[in-house]
N, C-alpha and C positions, 0 to 999 in steps of 0.2 A: 725698225718696224717702218713701214710707210705712215705718213700722218695723217693721211685719207682713212686708211685702215683703223687705227686708233682712236681719230673722233669717232667712227662708224661704232665699233667694237664698245667704247666706252658709252656712248647713248646706250646701246643695246642693254649693257651690263645695269643702267639708272631703269631702264623701262624694266628690268626683270626684279627689280628689289633695291630699296635702298640698304646701305650696312652691308655689303655682301660680307663673309667670311666663313669658316667652317663651324658647318651647321652642327648643334649639339642633340638634334632631332634623328633618330634613327630608326626604322623599321622597326615595330613591336616584335617580330620575330627573333629568335635568338639566332646567332652566327652560325651558318653551316661550316664554319673552318676558319682557321688563321693563319698566314703566311709571313714568313719572316723576310722574304723579298718579293719584289713584284711579278706579277706572271698575267699571261692573256688568259682571258674568260672565252669559254664556248658554251653555249647549251643547244639543244634541242631534243625531241622525241622520248620529254621526261627524263634527260641526262643533263646534269653541268660540269664541264672539265676542266681544270687547272692545271698546272705545274708546281711541284713543292718541291725544296731544298732539303736534301736528306747527307747523311755523312760522306755516300759515295756519287754523289751527282744528284740531278734532277728527275723525280718521280713526276709520272703521269696519275693524277687522282681526278675520281669521279664521284658526285653527288646521284644517287636515286634511291628512289623509295624511300625517302627518310635516311639513308643513311650513306656514309663516305666509306670510301674504299679504295686501295692502290689497285692501278688496273695494269693486266698481266703482260706488259712489255718493258724492256731494257731500260738500264737507266738513260740519260742522255748529260751531254756536259754543259746546256745551255736550256733554258726552258725551251720546250716543246710547242711549235706553231701548229698544234692540233685544233681543229675543227669538227666539232659534230655535225653529222648530218645522216644523210639514209641510202641505202644501197635500193638497186633496180627493182627491189621488193617491198623497199618501206622500210625494212629492219634499220634499228640504229646502229651507226657505225662511228668510228673517229679516223680522219685521215690525219695523216702528220709528213714529216720528211725524216730519212735517213742518209746521212752524209759523212763522206771522207773528211771533211773538215768542218763542225758543226759552226752555223754563223751564231754571232752575237745579236745577244737581245739587248736593246736598249730601254732604258726608262721614260716615262712620260715624265717630264718635269728636267729638273736639274740635280736632284739628291744625288746622282750617281749610285753606286755600290752594284751590287751581283743582283743579276734577272733583270724583267723588263718585260713591257708587254709589247713594242716594236722589233719586227724582226730587221737586223743589217745583212740584206741574202749576201752583199758584196764581199763579206766576210767569211765564206761559207765557198767547198771545195764539193763535188759530185753529188750532191742531195737527190734522193729519188724519192716519190711517195711510196707511202706506205698506208694500210689500209687495218683498221681492228673491227672485227667484228663483235659488238658489245653485248650480244647475249652470248655467244660462246666462249668468246674470249680469244680465238683464232685471230691470229696477225700473218698479211702476207703484203707481198708487193703487188702492185700494178702493174698490168706491162704496155704501161704507156710508150710508146718509142722515143728513142734518147740517143740520139748523134753524138758520137763522142764529143766530148769537153763541156756539156751542158749541164744545169743544176737546177732543180725544181725546187719551189720550197711555198710555204703559203697556201698549201692544199685543202681546198673543202666542196664537200658532194653532196649533191640534191636528184634522189633517184638514179643512182647509180652514174649520172656524170658528174666527173670531178676538173673543177676550175682550181689551177694554179700558176704560181708566176715563175719564168724561167729565164733563167742566164744563160743565153745562146752566145756564142764568139763571133756567129755570121753577125748579130745585131750588135757588136759593141758593149757599149754600158747599158744599151737601154733594155730594160727586162720586157721581154712579152706577157700577155695574159691570153693563157690559152687553155681549152676546154677538150677533155678527153672521155671516152664513154665506151663500155664494153659493146656496144653495139655496132661500132664503127671503130673497133680497134686499131687500124693502121689510119686514122683519119683522126688532126688534130684542126680545132678551129681556132681562129685568133682573133680574141675581142681587142677593142682599142685602148690603147694605156692612156695615161697620161698627155700633156704638156710637156716639148721640150724647147728651152730658148734657143736664143741665134743671141749674135754680139754684136748687133750693126753698129754699136755705137765703137767699136773698136776696128780701125781702119784696115788691121790685120787678122780678122776674126777672131774667131776661138783660139785661143793657145792652147786649150786644154779640152778634151773634149766631155759634153755633158751628159752627168750622170742621173737616170731616170729608173727609179727604184720601187719593189712594193714591200713595203715593211707590213703590211696587214690584209686580209681578204678575206670575204666571206660571200656565198653566194645563196640563194631559195629559187623557190621554184622561177620566179620571173626576172631576178636580178644580180647581178653580180655586184658588190661594191667593195672598195678598198680604197687603201691608204697610198698616195703615188709620191714619192719624196725627190725633190732634185736637187742637185749640187752641180754649180757652175759658174763660172766668172760672168754670165749673165743674169746672175740672178743675186741680190740687193741682200744684204747681211747674212746671215751662218745658215741660207738654204731656205728653198721653200718645200710646200705642202698642198696636196689636194685630195680631196675627199672626192672619189669618182664613182658613178652608177654606170653601168652599161645592163644592157638587157641581154638576157641570156642567148639570144639568139643572133647576136652581133647586128640587129636593126639600129640601135641608136645607144647616144652615150651623152652623158651629162654631168657637169661640175657643180657637187653639192656642197663644198664649204672649201677654205682654201688660207694659207696664211705664208707670212716669210719674213725673214728677218729678225733683229731683234737688239731692244736697247737696255741702257741702263736704269736705274732707276730716275725715271722723269723727275722734274722740277716741281716743288709743291703746290704751285700754282696751277696742277692739274687737275686738284682734287682727289678725293678719296677713289674716285671711281677711273682716274688715269690708268690706264692698262702698259704694264710692263712687257708682257709676253702672253702668248695662246699659245700652248701645247696641243696636238692632235693626239687623237686616242684610236685605237683599232675602231672602225665601223662594222656592223652588224647586218646582215640582211633579212627581213622578216615579211616574208612575201612580197608584195610591191614596194617594199618601203626600207629604204635604208637609214638606220638609227647610228648615229656618230657624235661620242662623247667631247668634249673641251676640256681642255682647265686654265682656268683662267688665272692669274697673276695681275695685283694690283697693289696700292699704296705702299710703293717701295719695297716688292717682295715681302708685304710684313700679313696681306690678304690674299685667298685663295677663294675661288670657288668652282665648281664643276657644271657645265649646261649641256643637253641634249638637244640635239638637232635633228630635225627629219625632213629627208626627200622623197619623196613618191615617185614613181616611172611616169607619171604625168608629167607634163610641162611645169616646171618653174621650183624655185627654193621655197618649199613647204612652211618650217616652223622653228621654233627654238624654245626650249622652256627651263628653267634652273631645277637642278638637283639641290632637294634639301640638306645632303650630305654632300661631302667631295667623294669623287670615285677617280679611281685610274684604270676601272677598263670596264666594261659593262655586258652583259648576256642575255639572251630572253629566252625563256622557255615556256610553254603553255600559257601564254599571256602575262607569265610574272615577269621582273626586270630584277635582277642580279647586279652588283657593284663589289668591283675591291674598296674598301673603304678605309682610308688611313686611320689611325687611331692620335697619330699628331700632326699639328697643323705643318709643321716644317721636320723633316729628317735632318738628324744628325749629319752635319759638314754639307747641307745644301741648302738651296734657296725656294725649294718646294716640298708638300707633303712626301712621304714615300714609305718602305714597309722597310722595316729592321729589327734582328731579334731582340731587340730593347722595347720597340717599337712596333709590334706587327700590325698587320691591316688584318682584317676584316671580309671573307667573303660572306655577301648578307642578302636578302630580298631587299629591297627598296622599291620606293614609293615611283610609279611612273608621272613626271611632271604635267602639270596644265602646259599645253605648248601652244603660243602664239602663233598665228603667221606670221610669216616674214616678209616684207614688201621691198627688202633690200635685195640684190643680185647676191650672189655668193662673191665672195674677194676674188679676183683675179691675181696670183702671187707674184707674176711675173707678165710679160710682153713679148 
């Protein structure tokens, strides 16, 4: 990790409160469900949706009107890249992908194991967007134009317009962010994706092509927010990530957050707030605001904390607040914030909190933290 980033984030941790750790205080409401492996969360229109591991694969689950039920869709080999949204009439729907080869999903942190909240789209083949009407249980394919060889993942719909990430051989290993709507079924609108690094320090240029991928995506009326992951020889450490925010009309794009690299346990002189790593979580769109969680590791991978960043469609990096419980993913619906909360500070065999059969995670309502305005600009993971 770059030294400047470590210092800046260490200062932020100190400002958010001394002695960060896994907080014991949780929301007063009982958990909605328990899961034995990590999963993405998505909320909207009175629904909360996630994936749950079963004997035959992963099922798509929902919480609505105080009840938990399995949705009527076929099981999947990996957690669903499902997003709760709305159709053209405003009715609640879920969009997700069906694939010839389902992409892997990785965890937030380093605990390993099955499941996860972040899609690795480069591992999938032939993915197409599906829609499930939540009120009727009807599932159907969306007639999105799809040239031969493309693969579409992480779809999110608002008022009948769906935004998703596409791998198209015509663009190499740089994923495209596209929007389709039934009103203009033959047209796809392209939105700005994240940065792609160059290799100016190498006189021979890049010896391997850069890879820019969308690991999570969400949209609402005004914005699309997504996690952009880059792998390239021009990126320090173990890769780089950006939280991006685009206006849905394509008129503007912004960097909301970012990180790069990794380092082992630092020297003790760094103090209790010296950070080893910051892992990104899937961002969510709420009106004109993007919310994005980050998992902090510090004190030689013995302490962990989760923070919630915010970025509005207006110019600038808006704010940051500490969650009172560590959460590996968040969702928001009807003004309520929900989190995927581990029961153990560190998963077995890993260096970070996680979900496992012996220590499941709870899906529960959590408190929205006080947000303080951030004066610093978002970290740029590479130049």
